[in-house]
C-alpha positions as CSV (number, residue, x, y, z in Angstrom):
1,M,54.3,99.9,-39.8
2,T,51.3,100.3,-42.1
3,F,50.1,103.3,-40.2
4,T,53.5,105.0,-40.7
5,K,53.3,104.3,-44.5
6,I,49.7,105.7,-44.6
7,V,50.9,108.9,-42.9
8,A,53.8,109.2,-45.3
9,L,51.4,108.7,-48.3
10,R,49.0,111.3,-47.0
11,D,51.7,113.8,-46.5
12,Q,53.1,113.3,-49.9
13,L,49.7,113.6,-51.6
14,E,48.5,116.6,-49.7
15,K,51.8,118.6,-49.7
16,E,53.1,117.8,-53.1
17,T,50.8,115.9,-55.5
18,I,47.5,117.7,-55.3
19,M,49.0,121.2,-55.0
20,S,49.1,121.5,-58.8
21,L,45.2,121.5,-58.9
22,G,45.0,125.3,-58.2
23,K,41.4,126.4,-57.6
24,K,40.2,122.8,-57.4
25,L,42.4,122.3,-54.3
26,P,39.6,122.6,-51.6
27,N,37.5,119.9,-53.3
28,A,40.6,117.8,-54.0
29,R,41.5,117.9,-50.3
30,K,37.9,116.8,-49.4
31,L,38.0,114.0,-51.9
32,L,41.4,112.8,-50.8
33,H,40.3,112.7,-47.1
34,F,37.2,110.8,-48.1
35,L,39.3,108.2,-50.0
36,Y,40.9,107.1,-46.8
37,S,37.5,105.9,-45.5
38,K,36.3,104.6,-48.8
39,P,39.1,103.8,-51.2
40,V,36.8,102.5,-54.0
41,I,34.5,105.2,-55.4
42,T,32.2,106.1,-58.3
43,V,31.4,109.4,-59.9
44,S,28.1,109.4,-57.9
45,D,30.1,109.2,-54.7
46,V,32.1,112.2,-55.6
47,I,29.0,114.2,-56.6
48,A,27.5,113.4,-53.1
49,I,30.6,114.1,-51.1
50,L,31.4,117.4,-52.7
51,N,27.9,118.4,-53.5
52,T,28.9,119.3,-57.0
53,T,27.9,118.7,-60.6
54,K,28.6,115.6,-62.6
55,Q,31.0,117.5,-64.9
56,S,33.0,118.8,-61.9
57,A,33.1,115.4,-60.3
58,N,34.3,113.8,-63.6
59,N,37.0,116.6,-64.0
60,L,38.3,116.1,-60.5
61,I,38.4,112.3,-60.9
62,K,40.2,112.7,-64.2
63,D,42.8,115.0,-62.4
64,F,43.2,112.3,-59.7
65,C,43.7,109.7,-62.4
66,D,46.3,111.8,-64.2
67,L,48.1,112.4,-61.0
68,G,48.2,108.6,-60.3
69,I,46.0,108.8,-57.2
70,L,43.0,107.0,-58.7
71,T,42.9,104.1,-61.1
72,E,39.9,103.3,-63.2
73,Q,39.0,99.6,-62.9
74,T,36.1,98.8,-65.3
75,G,37.2,100.0,-68.7
76,Y,33.6,101.2,-69.3
77,K,32.5,104.6,-70.3
78,R,29.6,104.5,-67.8
79,N,29.3,103.2,-64.3
80,R,33.1,103.4,-63.8
81,I,34.7,102.4,-60.5
82,F,37.9,104.0,-59.3
83,T,40.3,102.8,-56.7
84,F,42.8,104.5,-54.5
85,T,45.5,102.0,-55.5
86,A,48.5,103.3,-53.5
87,Y,46.5,103.2,-50.3
88,L,45.1,99.7,-50.9
89,K,48.6,98.4,-51.7
90,L,49.8,99.4,-48.2
91,F,47.5,96.7,-46.7
92,Q,48.8,94.0,-49.0
93,E,52.4,94.2,-47.8
């Protein structure tokens, strides 16, 4: 049951939600795939995964937050933690 919901979520995010990111799409796909193995991340994680600059990582995280994929948890300006909320909720049902 949970697996089916995970597949449906993945399909929706990959085929609809992130398509609006244009030239950021390759990195968006990489980040999205990584989130399934580590649904709680920091900017440093994104920099390491994508081998990108801090600014690019922050921009992509902001895009993911705007799209509702990630949720910022700390409320801080630094050392922020982001969660892949929709994915984590599938395991609470």
